[in-house]
VONU-859117 format. One line per 5 residues: number of its first residue (from 1); their letters; for each residue z negated, x negated, y of N, C-alpha, C. Coordinates in steps of 0.2 Angstrom, whole numbers, plus 5000, padded with zeros to 4 digits. Layout:
# VONU-859117
NUM) A) Z,X,Y,Z,X,Y,Z,X,Y  ...
This chain:
# VONU-859117
1) MNYKG) 4285,4693,5696,4289,4688,5692,4295,4692,5689  4301,4690,5689,4306,4693,5686,4309,4690,5680  4313,4693,5676,4315,4690,5670,4319,4683,5671  4323,4683,5676,4327,4677,5678,4323,4671,5679  4317,4673,5683,4313,4667,5685,4309,4665,5679
6) SFKIL) 4307,4669,5674,4304,4667,5668,4308,4663,5664  4314,4665,5663,4319,4662,5659,4321,4655,5662  4321,4654,5668,4322,4647,5671,4317,4643,5670  4310,4645,5669,4305,4641,5668,4304,4639,5661  4305,4644,5657,4304,4643,5649,4309,4639,5646
11) IPLIL) 4315,4640,5648,4320,4636,5644,4320,4628,5645  4318,4626,5651,4317,4618,5652,4311,4616,5648  4306,4620,5647,4300,4618,5643,4302,4618,5636  4305,4623,5634,4307,4623,5626,4312,4617,5625  4317,4616,5629,4321,4610,5628,4318,4604,5628
16) GVVFI) 4313,4603,5632,4309,4597,5633,4305,4595,5626  4302,4601,5623,4299,4600,5617,4303,4598,5611  4309,4601,5611,4314,4600,5606,4317,4593,5606  4318,4590,5612,4321,4583,5613,4315,4578,5611  4309,4580,5613,4304,4575,5612,4303,4574,5604
21) CLSIN) 4303,4580,5601,4302,4580,5593,4308,4576,5590  4314,4577,5592,4320,4574,5590,4319,4566,5591  4317,4564,5597,4316,4557,5598,4311,4554,5594  4305,4557,5593,4300,4554,5589,4302,4554,5581  4306,4559,5579,4308,4559,5572,4313,4554,5570
26) ITSEQ) 4317,4551,5575,4322,4546,5573,4319,4539,5571  4313,4538,5571,4310,4532,5569,4306,4533,5562  4307,4529,5557,4304,4530,5551,4297,4527,5552  4293,4528,5546,4286,4526,5546,4285,4518,5546  4290,4515,5543,4290,4508,5542,4292,4505,5549
31) ERKFI) 4297,4508,5553,4299,4506,5559,4293,4507,5564  4289,4512,5564,4283,4513,5568,4278,4508,5567  4277,4506,5561,4272,4501,5559,4274,4494,5563  4281,4492,5562,4283,4486,5565,4283,4486,5572  4284,4492,5576,4283,4493,5583,4276,4491,5585
36) FLSFK) 4271,4494,5581,4264,4494,5582,4262,4486,5582  4264,4483,5577,4263,4476,5576,4266,4472,5582  4272,4473,5584,4275,4469,5589,4271,4470,5595  4269,4476,5597,4265,4477,5603,4258,4474,5603  4255,4474,5597,4249,4471,5596,4248,4464,5597
41) NADIK) 4254,4461,5595,4254,4453,5596,4257,4451,5603  4260,4456,5607,4263,4454,5613,4258,4454,5619  4260,4450,5624,4256,4450,5631,4258,4457,5635  4254,4461,5635,4255,4468,5637,4257,4468,5645  4254,4463,5648,4256,4464,5656,4263,4463,5657
46) YVGLS) 4266,4459,5653,4274,4458,5654,4277,4464,5652  4275,4467,5647,4278,4473,5645,4277,4479,5650  4272,4479,5653,4270,4483,5659,4275,4482,5665  4276,4476,5666,4281,4474,5672,4288,4476,5670  4290,4475,5664,4296,4477,5662,4297,4484,5662
51) ILCAT) 4292,4488,5661,4293,4496,5661,4293,4497,5669  4290,4494,5673,4290,4495,5680,4297,4494,5683  4300,4488,5681,4307,4487,5683,4312,4493,5681  4311,4495,5674,4315,4500,5672,4314,4507,5676  4308,4508,5678,4307,4514,5682,4310,4514,5689
56) FSHLS) 4310,4508,5692,4313,4507,5698,4321,4508,5698  4324,4505,5692,4331,4506,5691,4333,4513,5690  4329,4517,5687,4330,4524,5686,4329,4528,5692  4324,4527,5696,4323,4530,5703,4329,4528,5708  4331,4522,5707,4337,4520,5712,4343,4524,5709
61) RGYRW) 4344,4525,5703,4350,4528,5700,4350,4536,5703  4344,4539,5703,4343,4545,5706,4345,4546,5713  4343,4541,5717,4344,4540,5724,4352,4539,5725  4355,4535,5721,4362,4533,5722,4366,4539,5721  4364,4543,5716,4368,4549,5714,4370,4553,5720
66) RFLLH) 4365,4554,5724,4366,4558,5730,4372,4556,5735  4373,4549,5735,4379,4547,5739,4386,4550,5736  4386,4551,5729,4392,4553,5726,4393,4561,5728  4388,4564,5729,4388,4572,5730,4389,4573,5737  4386,4569,5742,4387,4571,5749,4394,4572,5751
71) PMGYK) 4399,4568,5749,4406,4569,5752,4409,4576,5750  4406,4579,5745,4408,4586,5743,4405,4591,5746  4400,4589,5751,4397,4594,5755,4390,4596,5752  4387,4593,5747,4381,4595,5744,4376,4589,5745  4370,4592,5747,4364,4587,5748,4358,4589,5744
76) PKLLN) 4358,4588,5737,4353,4590,5733,4346,4586,5735  4341,4590,5733,4334,4587,5735,4333,4580,5730  4330,4575,5734,4329,4569,5730,4325,4570,5724  4320,4574,5724,4316,4574,5718,4320,4578,5712  4324,4582,5714,4328,4585,5709,4333,4580,5705
81) TFLCI) 4336,4576,5709,4340,4571,5706,4336,4566,5702  4330,4564,5704,4326,4560,5700,4324,4563,5693  4322,4569,5694,4320,4573,5688,4326,4574,5683  4332,4576,5686,4338,4576,5681,4340,4570,5678  4339,4564,5681,4340,4558,5678,4336,4557,5672
86) FIGYL) 4329,4558,5672,4325,4558,5666,4326,4563,5661  4328,4569,5663,4330,4574,5658,4336,4572,5654  4341,4569,5657,4347,4566,5654,4345,4561,5649  4341,4556,5651,4339,4550,5647,4335,4553,5640  4331,4558,5641,4327,4561,5636,4332,4564,5631
91) ANLGV) 4336,4568,5634,4341,4572,5630,4345,4567,5625  4347,4561,5628,4351,4556,5625,4348,4553,5619  4341,4553,5619,4337,4550,5614,4337,4555,5608  4337,4562,5609,4337,4567,5604,4344,4568,5601  4349,4569,5606,4356,4570,5604,4361,4566,5608
96) PRSGE) 4364,4561,5605,4368,4556,5609,4373,4560,5613  4374,4557,5619,4379,4560,5624,4378,4567,5626  4372,4570,5624,4370,4576,5627,4367,4576,5634  4365,4570,5636,4361,4569,5642,4365,4570,5648  4371,4567,5648,4376,4568,5654,4377,4575,5655
101) VLRAT) 4379,4579,5650,4380,4586,5651,4374,4590,5653  4368,4589,5650,4362,4592,5652,4360,4590,5659  4361,4584,5661,4359,4582,5668,4363,4585,5673  4370,4586,5672,4374,4589,5676,4372,4597,5676  4371,4600,5671,4369,4607,5670,4363,4608,5674
106) FLSNY) 4358,4604,5674,4351,4606,5677,4352,4605,5685  4356,4600,5687,4357,4599,5694,4361,4605,5697  4366,4607,5693,4371,4612,5695,4367,4619,5695  4362,4620,5691,4358,4626,5691,4353,4626,5696  4350,4621,5698,4344,4621,5703,4347,4619,5710
111) EEIPF) 4352,4616,5711,4355,4615,5717,4361,4619,5719  4363,4623,5714,4369,4628,5715,4375,4624,5717  4376,4618,5713,4383,4614,5714,4387,4616,5708  4393,4617,5708,4398,4618,5702,4397,4613,5697  4396,4615,5691,4395,4610,5685,4400,4604,5685
116) QKTFG) 4406,4606,5686,4412,4601,5685,4411,4596,5690  4408,4597,5696,4408,4592,5702,4402,4588,5700  4396,4590,5698,4391,4586,5696,4393,4582,5690  4396,4584,5685,4398,4581,5679,4403,4575,5681  4408,4577,5686,4413,4572,5688,4410,4566,5692
121) SIITE) 4404,4567,5695,4401,4562,5699,4397,4558,5693  4395,4561,5688,4392,4557,5683,4397,4552,5679  4403,4555,5678,4408,4551,5675,4410,4545,5680  4410,4546,5686,4411,4540,5691,4405,4535,5690  4399,4537,5689,4394,4533,5688,4395,4528,5682
126) RIIDV) 4397,4532,5676,4398,4528,5670,4404,4523,5671  4409,4525,5674,4415,4520,5676,4412,4514,5679  4408,4515,5684,4405,4510,5688,4401,4505,5683  4397,4509,5679,4393,4505,5674,4397,4501,5669  4402,4503,5667,4407,4500,5662,4410,4494,5666
131) LILFI) 4412,4494,5672,4414,4489,5676,4409,4483,5677  4403,4485,5679,4397,4480,5679,4396,4477,5673  4397,4481,5667,4396,4478,5661,4401,4473,5659  4407,4474,5661,4413,4469,5660,4412,4463,5664  4409,4464,5670,4408,4458,5674,4403,4454,5671
136) LILIA) 4398,4457,5668,4392,4453,5665,4395,4449,5658  4400,4453,5655,4403,4450,5649,4407,4444,5651  4411,4444,5657,4414,4438,5660,4410,4433,5661  4404,4434,5665,4399,4429,5666,4396,4426,5660  4395,4430,5655,4392,4427,5649,4398,4423,5645
141) LIIQF) 4404,4425,5645,4409,4421,5642,4410,4414,5646  4408,4414,5652,4409,4407,5656,4403,4403,5654  4397,4406,5654,4391,4402,5653,4389,4401,5645  4391,4406,5641,4389,4405,5634,4396,4407,5630  4401,4404,5631,4408,4406,5628,4407,4407,5620
146) ETIYS) 4405,4402,5617,4405,4402,5609,4401,4408,5606  4395,4408,5609,4391,4414,5607,4393,4421,5608  4395,4422,5614,4397,4429,5616,4404,4431,5613  4408,4426,5612,4415,4427,5609,4414,4429,5602  4410,4425,5598,4409,4427,5591,4406,4433,5590
151) LLTKI) 4402,4436,5594,4399,4442,5594,4403,4448,5595  4407,4447,5601,4412,4452,5603,4418,4453,5598  4419,4448,5594,4425,4449,5589,4422,4453,5583  4416,4454,5582,4413,4458,5577,4414,4466,5579  4415,4467,5585,4415,4474,5587,4422,4477,5586
156) KFVQI) 4423,4483,5583,4429,4486,5581,4433,4489,5587  4436,4484,5591,4439,4487,5597,4445,4491,5595  4448,4490,5589,4454,4494,5587,4452,4502,5587  4447,4503,5583,4444,4510,5583,4442,4513,5589  4439,4509,5594,4437,4511,5600,4444,4513,5604
161) GTIFI) 4449,4508,5604,4455,4510,5608,4458,4516,5605  4458,4517,5598,4461,4523,5596,4458,4529,5598  4452,4529,5599,4448,4535,5601,4450,4537,5608  4450,4531,5613,4452,4532,5620,4460,4535,5620  4464,4533,5616,4471,4535,5616,4471,4542,5614
166) LIGLI) 4467,4544,5609,4467,4551,5607,4465,4556,5612  4459,4554,5616,4457,4557,5621,4462,4558,5627  4465,4553,5628,4471,4553,5633,4476,4558,5632  4478,4558,5625,4483,4563,5623,4481,4570,5624  4475,4571,5622,4472,4578,5622,4472,4580,5630
171) LMLSI) 4470,4576,5634,4470,4577,5641,4477,4579,5644  4482,4575,5642,4488,4576,5644,4491,4583,5642  4490,4584,5635,4492,4591,5633,4489,4597,5636  4482,4596,5638,4479,4601,5641,4482,4602,5648  4483,4597,5652,4486,4598,5658,4493,4601,5658
176) YFIRK) 4497,4599,5653,4503,4602,5652,4503,4610,5651  4498,4611,5646,4497,4618,5644,4495,4623,5651  4490,4620,5655,4488,4623,5661,4494,4625,5666  4498,4620,5666,4504,4621,5671,4509,4625,5668  4510,4625,5662,4515,4629,5658,4514,4636,5658
181) FKLPI) 4508,4638,5656,4506,4645,5655,4500,4647,5660  4502,4652,5664,4497,4654,5669,4492,4660,5666  4489,4658,5661,4484,4663,5658,4477,4662,5661  4473,4668,5661,4467,4667,5665,4463,4662,5663  4462,4660,5656,4458,4655,5653,4461,4648,5656
186) ALRLN) 4468,4647,5656,4471,4641,5659,4470,4640,5666  4470,4646,5670,4468,4645,5677,4461,4643,5678  4456,4646,5674,4449,4644,5675,4448,4636,5673  4452,4634,5668,4452,4627,5666,4455,4623,5671  4460,4625,5674,4463,4621,5680,4458,4620,5685
191) LFIKG) 4454,4626,5687,4449,4625,5692,4444,4620,5690  4442,4621,5684,4437,4616,5682,4439,4609,5682  4445,4607,5680,4448,4600,5680,4448,4598,5688  4450,4603,5692,4451,4601,5699,4444,4599,5702  4439,4603,5700,4432,4601,5702,4430,4595,5699
196) LFEGI) 4432,4593,5693,4430,4587,5689,4433,4581,5693  4439,4581,5695,4442,4576,5698,4440,4575,5705  4437,4581,5708,4434,4580,5715,4428,4576,5714  4424,4577,5709,4418,4574,5708,4419,4566,5707  4424,4565,5703,4426,4558,5701,4429,4554,5707
201) NSIKK) 4433,4558,5711,4436,4555,5717,4431,4554,5723  4425,4557,5722,4420,4557,5728,4418,4550,5730  4419,4545,5725,4417,4538,5727,4422,4535,5733  4428,4538,5733,4432,4536,5739,4430,4538,5746  4426,4543,5746,4424,4547,5752,4417,4545,5754
206) IENKL) 4414,4541,5750,4407,4539,5752,4406,4536,5759  4402,4539,5763,4401,4537,5770,4397,4530,5770  4391,4530,5766,4387,4524,5767,4388,4520,5761  4394,4516,5761,4396,4512,5755,4391,4506,5754  4389,4503,5759,4384,4497,5759,4378,4499,5755
211) PFICH) 4374,4504,5757,4369,4506,5753,4370,4508,5745  4376,4511,5744,4378,4513,5738,4379,4506,5733  4382,4501,5736,4383,4495,5733,4377,4492,5732  4372,4492,5737,4366,4489,5736,4362,4492,5730  4362,4498,5730,4358,4502,5725,4361,4500,5718
216) TIFIW) 4368,4500,5717,4371,4498,5711,4369,4491,5709  4369,4486,5713,4367,4479,5712,4359,4479,5710  4355,4483,5713,4348,4484,5712,4347,4486,5705  4350,4492,5703,4350,4495,5697,4351,4490,5691  4356,4486,5692,4357,4481,5686,4353,4475,5686
221) VMYLC) 4351,4473,5692,4346,4467,5693,4339,4470,5690  4337,4476,5691,4331,4478,5687,4332,4479,5680  4338,4481,5678,4339,4481,5670,4338,4474,5667  4341,4469,5671,4341,4462,5668,4333,4460,5669  4330,4461,5674,4323,4459,5674,4319,4463,5669
226) MFYLI) 4320,4469,5668,4317,4473,5662,4317,4469,5656  4323,4466,5654,4325,4463,5648,4322,4456,5648  4322,4452,5654,4320,4445,5654,4313,4445,5654  4309,4449,5657,4302,4449,5657,4299,4449,5650  4302,4453,5645,4299,4453,5638,4299,4446,5635
231) KWSIP) 4303,4441,5637,4302,4435,5634,4296,4432,5635  4292,4433,5641,4286,4430,5642,4280,4434,5638  4282,4440,5635,4277,4443,5631,4276,4440,5624  4281,4436,5622,4280,4433,5615,4281,4425,5616  4276,4422,5614,4275,4414,5615,4282,4411,5612
236) ETHVL) 4284,4413,5606,4290,4410,5603,4297,4410,5607  4297,4415,5612,4303,4416,5616,4303,4414,5623  4297,4410,5624,4296,4407,5631,4302,4402,5633  4305,4399,5627,4310,4394,5628,4317,4397,5630  4318,4403,5629,4324,4406,5631,4326,4407,5638
241) TIEML) 4332,4405,5640,4334,4405,5647,4337,4411,5649  4339,4412,5655,4343,4418,5657,4350,4418,5654  4352,4412,5654,4359,4411,5651,4359,4413,5644  4354,4412,5640,4353,4414,5633,4352,4421,5632  4349,4424,5637,4347,4431,5636,4352,4436,5638
246) IPAFI) 4357,4434,5643,4362,4438,5645,4367,4441,5639  4369,4436,5634,4372,4439,5629,4369,4444,5625  4362,4443,5624,4358,4448,5620,4357,4454,5624  4357,4454,5630,4357,4460,5635,4363,4464,5634  4369,4460,5634,4375,4464,5634,4376,4467,5627
251) VGGLS) 4375,4463,5621,4376,4466,5615,4371,4472,5613  4365,4471,5616,4360,4477,5615,4362,4483,5619  4365,4482,5625,4368,4488,5629,4373,4491,5625  4378,4487,5622,4384,4490,5618,4381,4494,5612  4376,4491,5609,4374,4494,5603,4370,4501,5604
256) IATTN) 4368,4502,5610,4364,4509,5612,4369,4515,5610  4376,4514,5612,4380,4519,5611,4381,4522,5604  4379,4517,5599,4381,4519,5592,4376,4524,5588  4370,4524,5591,4365,4528,5588,4361,4531,5593  4356,4536,5591,4352,4539,5596,4348,4534,5600
261) GGIGI) 4350,4532,5606,4347,4527,5610,4346,4521,5608  4351,4519,5603,4351,4512,5599,4345,4511,5594  4342,4517,5592,4337,4516,5587,4339,4512,5581  4335,4507,5579,4337,4503,5573,4342,4498,5574  4348,4499,5577,4353,4494,5578,4351,4490,5584
266) YPLSI) 4348,4493,5589,4346,4489,5595,4342,4482,5593  4336,4483,5590,4333,4477,5588,4336,4472,5584  4341,4475,5579,4345,4471,5575,4350,4467,5579  4353,4470,5584,4358,4467,5588,4355,4461,5592  4349,4462,5595,4345,4457,5598,4343,4451,5594
271) ALVLS) 4341,4453,5588,4339,4448,5583,4345,4443,5581  4350,4447,5580,4357,4443,5579,4359,4438,5584  4358,4440,5590,4360,4435,5596,4355,4430,5597  4349,4432,5596,4343,4427,5597,4343,4422,5592  4345,4424,5586,4346,4419,5580,4350,4413,5582
276) SYGIS) 4355,4414,5586,4360,4409,5588,4357,4403,5592  4351,4405,5595,4347,4400,5599,4341,4398,5595  4341,4398,5588,4335,4396,5584,4329,4400,5584  4329,4406,5586,4324,4411,5586,4324,4415,5579  4318,4415,5576,4318,4418,5569,4320,4425,5569
281) KEIGL) 4322,4428,5563,4323,4435,5563,4317,4439,5565  4311,4437,5562,4305,4441,5564,4304,4442,5571  4304,4436,5574,4303,4436,5582,4308,4439,5585  4315,4439,5583,4320,4442,5587,4319,4450,5586  4317,4452,5580,4316,4459,5579,4310,4462,5583
286) SFGWI) 4305,4458,5584,4299,4460,5588,4302,4460,5595  4305,4455,5598,4308,4456,5604,4312,4462,5605  4317,4464,5601,4321,4470,5601,4317,4476,5601  4312,4476,5597,4308,4482,5596,4303,4483,5602  4301,4478,5605,4297,4479,5611,4301,4481,5617
291) VWSSQ) 4307,4479,5618,4311,4481,5623,4313,4489,5622  4315,4490,5616,4317,4497,5614,4312,4502,5615  4306,4500,5612,4300,4505,5611,4297,4506,5618  4296,4501,5622,4293,4502,5628,4297,4506,5633  4304,4505,5633,4308,4510,5637,4309,4517,5634
296) TILIL) 4308,4517,5627,4308,4524,5624,4302,4528,5626  4296,4524,5626,4290,4528,5628,4290,4530,5635  4293,4526,5640,4294,4527,5647,4298,4534,5647  4304,4534,5644,4308,4540,5644,4305,4546,5641  4301,4545,5636,4298,4551,5633,4293,4554,5638
301) ILGAL) 4289,4550,5641,4284,4552,5646,4287,4555,5652  4291,4551,5655,4295,4554,5662,4299,4560,5660  4303,4559,5654,4307,4565,5653,4303,4571,5651  4298,4571,5648,4294,4577,5647,4291,4580,5653  4289,4575,5658,4286,4577,5664,4292,4581,5668
306) AFILI) 4298,4578,5668,4304,4581,5671,4305,4588,5669  4305,4589,5662,4306,4596,5660,4301,4601,5662  4295,4598,5663,4289,4603,5665,4290,4604,5672  4291,4599,5676,4290,4600,5683,4296,4603,5687  4302,4602,5684,4308,4604,5688,4308,4612,5689
311) PFINH) 4306,4616,5684,4307,4623,5685,4301,4625,5690  4296,4622,5690,4290,4624,5695,4292,4622,5702  4295,4616,5703,4297,4613,5709,4302,4618,5713  4306,4621,5709,4311,4625,5711,4310,4633,5710  4303,4634,5709,4302,4641,5707,4303,4646,5712
316) KRYF) 4303,4644,5719,4304,4649,5724,4311,4652,5724  4316,4649,5721,4323,4651,5720,4323,4658,5716  4318,4658,5711,4319,4663,5706,4313,4669,5706  4308,4668,5711,4303,4673,5711,4303,4676,5718
């Protein structure tokens, strides 16, 4: 055993423990009691089916990721892409937005793919996710115009737009700096940005476009099924139709970006939407907490396993 090999095994294990602790500590004692009561009164078989749908969506995302890496000449092991997906989700629970960076770092490390290219492919995924979300918003506006419009007007789009404008200005200034001054650090940054854009542009070079599209549709269908099945776990929400649940699904998805994995705000967002259809606040909160906590438990378990397994699966590289 050499020091490099030991380091490659110990670091993922330590990171896994840190992110699990952070994820558990984000819930208060009162919230944990409410989660327990929600689960106690729920029909657990539908919660289990919901978790199964979520698992299928995550596995499909890991498989689809390889389509974006193939055009750049990289063919990562399927198991590694699966494990990196779960590592990223667990990291996001502990530290918001860290999951994408960590996911790219782990795959880059174990598959010897430049970080900027793996990260660029993840940005492409996120762009696709945003497009799908906008399509769902349009569908929701058509079938539930009054409800979804009143909810979207409460979101501070001005602040969000300002952030994107600032990011764009920083990027343009960075590109100008790189071209203007041929310093070593600027040249390295230029190389990084080229690799990043190569990762983003990989979608144009996908050979198997139909399987990629099918996986994208499957991922989002599984997300919707995951959410929809929870309605059968609570008697009071049996009356909700898919048309009523789509706005809740959208608003819940948007709320996740505001805190660690949507802790606290996700159940409140769901309760707010469901109250528009005559569902009481208590039942709406229970619905939201069941969805959030069941998926969080799934990520905690699979994320922890991923952190443990990935160094051992790839141990031959370092020993």
